[in-house]
C-alpha positions in Angstrom: 8.8 17.5 -8.4 6.2 14.7 -9.2 3.7 16.3 -7.0 3.3 20.3 -6.4 2.8 21.0 -2.6 -0.5 21.1 -1.2 -2.4 19.9 -4.6 -6.0 20.4 -3.8 -6.5 18.1 -7.3 -4.5 15.8 -8.8 -5.3 13.5 -12.0 -3.2 10.4 -13.0 -3.5 8.4 -16.0 -1.8 5.0 -17.2 -2.6 2.9 -19.7 -2.2 -0.9 -19.6 -0.7 -3.3 -22.3 -2.7 -3.6 -25.4 -2.2 -7.1 -24.9 -4.2 -7.5 -21.9 -8.3 -9.1 -23.0 -11.0 -6.2 -21.9 -12.6 -7.1 -18.8 -9.2 -8.6 -17.1 -7.4 -5.2 -16.4 -8.5 -1.8 -16.5 -7.9 0.3 -19.6 -7.1 3.3 -17.8 -7.1 4.5 -14.3 -7.7 8.1 -12.9 -6.7 9.1 -9.7 -8.4 12.1 -8.2 -7.0 13.4 -4.8 -9.1 16.0 -3.0 -6.5 17.4 0.0 -8.1 19.5 2.4 -12.0 19.1 1.3 -14.8 18.0 2.7 -16.0 14.9 1.6 -19.8 16.1 1.7 -18.7 19.0 0.0 -17.0 17.3 -2.8 -19.8 15.2 -3.3 -22.4 18.1 -3.7 -20.1 19.3 -6.9 -22.2 17.8 -9.6 -19.0 17.3 -11.8 -17.2 15.6 -8.9 -20.7 13.6 -8.0 -20.6 12.4 -11.4 -16.7 11.1 -11.3 -18.0 9.2 -8.2 -20.9 7.5 -9.5 -19.2 6.2 -12.6 -15.9 4.7 -10.7 -14.9 3.8 -7.1 -14.9 6.4 -4.9 -12.9 5.4 -2.1 -14.2 7.5 0.8 -12.6 6.3 3.6 -8.8 6.6 2.5 -6.9 8.1 4.6 -3.0 9.6 5.1 -0.1 7.7 6.4 1.4 10.8 7.5 1.7 14.8 7.6 2.5 16.8 5.6 1.1 15.6 2.3 3.6 14.7 0.2 4.5 11.6 1.7 1.1 10.5 1.4 0.8 11.0 -2.3 4.1 8.6 -2.6 2.2 6.1 -0.1 -1.0 6.1 -2.7 1.0 5.5 -5.9 4.1 3.4 -4.8 3.0 1.9 -1.6 5.4 3.4 0.9 5.8 6.7 1.8 9.7 6.1 2.1 10.2 7.5 5.4 10.0 11.1 3.9 8.3 13.2 6.3 8.2 17.0 4.7 7.0 18.5 1.6 10.5 18.7 -0.4 11.0 17.9 -4.0 12.4 14.4 -4.1 13.5 12.1 -7.0 12.4 8.5 -6.1 15.2 6.3 -7.1 13.1 3.1 -6.9 10.4 1.0 -8.7 7.2 0.8 -7.9 3.9 0.0 -9.0 3.3 2.3 -11.7 6.1 0.8 -13.8 4.0 -2.4 -14.1 1.3 -0.5 -16.2 3.2 0.7 -18.8 2.5 -1.0 -22.2 5.3 -3.2 -23.1 6.3 -4.4 -26.4 
């Protein structure tokens, strides 16, 4: 399963093609999901505060459905594919991260 049930913290990294000039795209993307955590509590943690200050904090992101698993699909793939539970699924489709992989 790509994401475990009730993941309190998930880190994902992707690298873009080396042919993309610096500044035109990201070299790396790290996504940190804080599930069931109050923003102010998370922001009081020195490590997380450091991450927030060195990147972009999407502190107004809200899930599209409940329970949590489909929200991870939506955040990464742009769709929750009408799943409405936390069961294990293999997504048999292309999605945005396909385009992040290095080519050549």
